[in-house]
C-alpha positions, 0 to 999 in steps of 0.5 A: 501950600506952597509949590515947594512943599507939594513937590517935597510932600509928593517926592517924600510919598515917591521915596517911601512907595519905591523903598516899600516896593524893594522891601516886599520884593526882598521879603519874597526872595527871602522867604521863597527857600521856606516856601519852595525848598531846593531838593536835597542831593547827596551828589555835589557834582550831579554825578550819579553811581546808580550803575554801581551794585555794593555787595552788602556784607564783606567777603574774601577777595582774591586777586586772580594773579593769586598774589593777594588774598584780603577781606573786603567789599565787592561792587559790580559795574553794572553798565559793563559787568567788570568786578572790583574788590575794595579791600577792608583789611577786616569784616568791618564795611569800610576800609580799618587799619589800626596801625595809623591815625588817618583814615585809610584809603582802600584802592580797588583790584580787578577781580573779573567781569560778568557777561551781562550781554548774554542774559535773555 
């Protein structure tokens, strides 16, 4: 064998080994999510709303000043005891407005406060 062919053979073997190593490492990266999937989360920004209690049914909401009375959902902020009402305009658990084609957005109204600090 001539020196050039030996050098070419060793260079070819080296290239094949490097390419095989690259292919194996890429396969490991591609298959890792199948072996160890990431935990699913409904929150996109990492925020948690575990401090909110949402009443399961709708109820009649009455603003403290008496200007509005409407069907809606009650939400309690367990951090401070604030009670909020979200009008749904019907007995449905979500806002409904049959006069419009786009989905309505319910704006909360402040209903009052539970003094949670008095509980022992």
